[in-house]
C-alpha positions in Angstrom: 0.0 0.0 0.0 1.4 3.4 -0.9 1.7 6.2 1.4 -1.0 8.2 -0.4 -3.6 5.3 -0.2 -2.7 4.7 3.4 -3.4 8.3 4.1 -6.8 8.0 2.5 -7.6 4.9 4.6 -6.4 6.6 7.7 -8.5 9.7 7.1 -11.6 7.6 6.6 -10.9 5.6 9.8 -10.2 8.7 11.8 -13.4 10.4 10.4 -15.4 7.4 11.3 -14.1 7.5 14.8 -15.0 11.1 15.2 -18.5 10.8 13.8 -19.5 7.5 15.1 -18.9 5.1 12.2 -17.7 1.6 12.7 -17.8 -0.4 9.6 -14.4 0.3 8.0 -12.3 -2.9 8.1 -8.6 -3.6 8.3 -7.2 -5.4 5.2 -10.5 -6.9 4.5 -12.7 -9.0 6.8 -11.9 -12.3 5.2 -8.2 -11.7 5.2 -8.2 -10.7 8.8 -10.2 -13.8 9.7 -7.4 -16.0 8.2 -4.9 -13.9 10.0 -6.6 -14.4 13.3 -6.4 -18.2 12.9 -2.6 -17.8 12.2 -2.3 -15.6 15.3 -4.1 -18.0 17.5 -1.5 -20.6 16.5 1.2 -18.2 17.4 -0.3 -17.4 20.7 0.2 -21.1 21.7 4.0 -20.2 21.6 3.6 -17.2 23.9 4.6 -18.1 27.4 6.8 -21.0 26.5 10.1 -19.9 27.8 8.9 -16.9 29.9 6.5 -16.3 32.7 3.4 -14.1 32.6 4.9 -12.1 35.5 5.3 -8.4 34.6 8.1 -6.7 36.7 6.9 -3.8 38.8 9.0 -0.8 37.8 7.0 1.9 39.7 9.0 4.2 41.8 11.4 7.2 41.8 14.2 7.5 39.4 17.2 9.8 39.3 18.4 9.8 42.9 21.4 11.8 41.9 19.2 14.7 41.1 17.3 14.9 44.3 16.3 18.4 45.2 14.1 19.1 48.2 12.8 22.3 46.6 11.9 20.7 43.3 9.1 18.1 43.1 9.8 15.1 40.7 8.4 14.9 37.2 5.5 12.5 37.0 5.6 10.0 34.2 2.8 7.4 33.6 2.6 4.7 31.1 -0.7 3.2 29.8 -1.5 0.5 27.3 -0.9 -3.2 26.7 1.7 -5.9 27.5 4.3 -4.0 25.6 3.8 -0.9 27.7 3.8 -3.1 30.8 7.1 -4.8 29.8 5.9 -8.3 29.6 8.6 -10.7 28.4 11.5 -9.5 30.6 12.6 -10.6 34.0 13.8 -7.3 35.7 12.1 -4.0 36.4 15.0 -2.2 35.0 14.5 -3.9 31.6 11.0 -2.6 31.2 10.3 0.3 28.8 8.8 2.4 31.7 12.0 2.1 33.8 14.2 3.0 30.7 12.1 6.0 29.9 12.0 7.2 33.5 15.8 6.9 33.7 16.3 8.7 30.4 13.9 11.4 31.3 15.7 11.9 34.7 19.0 12.2 33.0 17.9 14.7 30.3 15.9 16.8 32.8 18.5 16.4 35.6 15.5 16.0 37.9 13.9 13.1 39.7 11.1 11.2 38.0 8.2 9.6 39.7 7.1 6.6 37.5 3.7 4.8 37.5 2.6 2.1 35.1 -1.1 1.3 34.8 -0.8 -0.7 31.5 -2.5 -4.2 31.4 -1.2 -7.3 29.4 -3.9 -8.1 26.9 -5.6 -4.8 26.9 -7.2 -3.3 23.9 -8.0 0.4 23.3 -11.4 0.1 25.0 -9.5 -0.5 28.4 -7.9 3.0 28.1 -11.2 4.5 29.6 -10.5 2.6 32.7 -6.8 3.2 32.7 -7.2 7.0 32.3 -9.8 7.0 35.1 -7.2 5.3 37.4 -4.5 7.7 36.4 -6.7 10.8 37.1 -8.4 9.4 40.2 -6.2 11.7 42.5 -5.7 15.2 41.1 -2.7 15.8 43.4 -0.8 13.0 41.6 -1.7 14.0 38.0 1.1 13.2 35.5 3.2 15.6 33.7 3.5 13.4 30.8 1.8 10.1 29.7 3.1 7.5 27.2 0.4 5.3 25.7 1.4 2.0 23.7 -1.7 0.2 22.4 -3.1 -1.4 19.3 -1.8 -4.9 18.7 -4.6 -6.6 20.5 -7.1 -4.4 18.7 -5.8 -5.9 15.4 -5.7 -9.5 16.5 -9.1 -9.3 18.2 -10.8 -7.6 15.2 -11.8 -4.5 17.0 -13.2 -2.1 14.3 -10.4 0.5 13.8 -12.9 3.4 14.1 -13.8 2.2 17.6 -10.1 1.7 18.5 -9.2 5.2 17.3 -12.3 6.7 19.1 -11.1 5.2 22.5 -7.5 6.4 22.0 -8.7 9.9 20.9 -10.9 10.1 24.0 -8.0 9.0 26.3 -5.6 11.6 24.8 -8.3 14.3 25.2 -9.0 13.5 28.8 -5.3 13.4 29.7 -4.6 16.7 27.8 -7.5 18.3 29.6 -6.0 17.3 32.9 -2.8 19.1 31.9 -0.6 16.1 30.9 1.5 16.0 27.8 0.7 12.8 25.8 3.0 10.6 23.6 1.4 7.7 21.8 3.6 4.8 20.6 1.4 3.7 17.7 0.5 0.0 16.9 3.6 -2.1 16.3 4.2 -4.2 13.1 2.5 -7.6 13.8 4.0 -8.9 10.6 7.2 -9.6 12.5 5.8 -12.2 14.9 7.8 -15.3 14.1 5.1 -18.0 14.1 3.0 -16.0 11.6 3.9 -17.1 8.1 3.7 -15.4 4.7 1.4 -14.2 3.1 -0.2 -13.5 6.5 2.8 -11.5 7.6 2.1 -9.1 4.8 -1.6 -8.8 5.8 -0.6 -8.3 9.5 1.7 -5.6 8.4 -0.8 -3.9 6.4 -3.5 -4.0 9.1 -1.0 -2.8 11.7 0.2 0.3 9.6 -3.3 1.2 8.7 -4.2 1.4 12.4 -1.0 3.2 13.3 -1.7 5.9 10.8 -5.3 6.3 11.9 -4.2 6.4 15.6 -1.7 9.2 14.6 -4.5 11.3 13.2 -6.7 10.8 16.2 -4.1 11.5 18.8 -2.6 14.6 17.1 -6.0 16.0 16.6 -6.5 15.8 20.4 -3.2 17.6 21.1 -0.9 14.5 21.6 2.2 13.5 19.8 2.9 10.1 18.2 6.0 8.0 17.6 5.9 5.1 15.1 6.9 1.8 16.6 6.0 -0.1 13.4 9.5 -0.3 12.0 11.1 -0.9 15.3 9.3 -4.3 15.1 10.0 -4.5 11.5 13.5 -4.7 9.8 15.5 -4.7 13.1 13.3 -7.2 14.7 13.0 -9.3 11.6 16.7 -9.4 11.0 17.6 -10.1 14.7 14.5 -12.2 16.1 16.7 -13.9 18.7 18.2 -10.7 19.9 15.2 -8.4 19.8 12.4 -10.7 20.5 11.9 -12.3 24.0 11.9 -16.0 24.7 8.2 -16.2 23.7 9.0 -14.9 20.2 6.1 -12.4 20.6 7.0 -9.7 23.1 10.3 -7.8 22.8 13.4 -8.8 24.8 15.3 -6.4 27.0 17.2 -5.2 23.9 14.0 -4.7 22.0 12.4 -2.7 24.8 15.5 -0.6 24.9 15.3 0.1 21.2 11.7 1.2 21.6 12.5 3.5 24.6 15.3 5.2 22.7 12.7 6.0 19.9 10.1 7.4 22.3 12.4 9.3 24.8 13.2 12.3 22.5 9.6 12.9 21.9 8.7 12.7 25.6 11.5 15.2 26.3 10.4 17.5 23.5 6.9 17.4 24.8 8.2 18.8 28.2 10.3 21.4 26.5 13.6 19.6 27.4 15.0 18.9 23.9 17.5 21.3 22.4 15.9 24.3 20.6 17.7 23.6 17.4 16.1 20.1 17.3 12.7 21.5 17.1 13.2 23.1 13.7 12.5 20.9 10.7 15.7 19.5 9.2 15.2 19.0 5.4 18.3 16.8 5.2 16.3 14.3 7.4 13.2 14.7 5.3 11.3 16.6 8.0 8.7 19.2 7.4 5.1 20.2 7.5 2.6 18.0 5.9 -1.3 17.4 5.9 -1.8 15.3 9.1 -3.0 12.3 7.2 0.0 12.2 4.9 2.3 12.7 7.8 0.6 9.8 9.6 1.0 7.5 6.6 4.7 8.2 6.3 5.2 7.8 10.0 3.5 4.5 10.1 6.2 3.1 7.7 9.3 4.5 9.5 10.3 3.8 13.1 11.0 6.6 15.5 9.1 9.1 13.3 7.3 11.8 15.4 4.1 13.6 14.4 2.8 16.5 16.3 0.2 19.2 15.5 1.3 22.3 13.6 -1.4 24.3 12.0 -5.1 23.7 12.6 -6.1 24.5 9.0 -4.6 24.2 5.5 -5.5 23.4 1.9 -6.1 19.7 2.9 -7.1 20.1 6.4 -5.0 20.1 9.6 -1.3 20.0 9.1 1.4 18.4 11.2 5.1 18.5 11.7 6.9 15.2 10.8 10.3 14.8 12.5 12.8 12.0 12.6 14.6 12.7 15.8 18.1 11.5 16.5 17.8 8.7 19.1 20.0 8.9 22.1 21.2 6.2 24.4 18.9 5.5 27.3 20.8 5.5 30.7 20.8 2.5 32.9 17.8 2.7 35.3 18.5 4.4 38.6 15.6 3.7 40.8 14.8 4.0 44.5 11.9 1.9 45.9 8.4 3.1 45.3 7.5 5.6 48.0 4.4 7.7 48.5 4.6 11.0 46.7 4.5 14.1 48.8 
């Protein structure tokens, strides 16, 4: 599927989400039905070689930056098993711990991290997760990262419904004052037990949803980062290194790769990234595009950020497409979870 055709599909899905439609399918209902049969076989492998336990990474990071007069930044992760960190054994290997450590190092400030992600969650669980995050106004986060979408595809959730729930979550978090970064649907075409031509169908469905998620999130004031290609060429070329023992969830190295892609956008959302990095760099093919086209391009390239730019333009809202340079994520530096002041 070309970038332009993916942009058209993404616009239709996002419009359906906004206006209550629900009949637009991903890659064709029949094809997805066949894909699901293959994914069900793949799921039998999940859990063979790893436990269902998800390490608890909640707590305060960056103890070197303790300052009694400065409260910690609050970072919260929402989403599914990828956000939770399923597939690794130590808390420090989870994406949340890696992001919290990286944010603390860039901000030179302590970070209070909380994870409410749930393995197996679909986008319709975001309503519950957001309510949990906002239950205590005194603990409202400064920035939230959402990773969601894979289970929507494998469970045949209509993409319009999926995007509607995500858009609502972004809107509620932004209204509460939090910056929001969405890691869009990963590329399910890299799951080892899924064979061709179903890998192609899985990739197509994943990227369609990722592009539509981008439109929905950006229109509500969030930023997005494409995770698709992180689970594409790098994962396909190094499945033993970048996938975990279950061949489904990322390994510690895979989560570190994803965290490195998301961290610059989290920092930029908080105004912590160098000012020169905020200007489009034409040498990296960055610039202003209609939001649907930016979403389609981002779905095909890992680490690509999309953020709102202009509310109106010749082809609707416009967005800024950036390909940020990834920086190494510091080793987690965490103190035990403690009640926040």
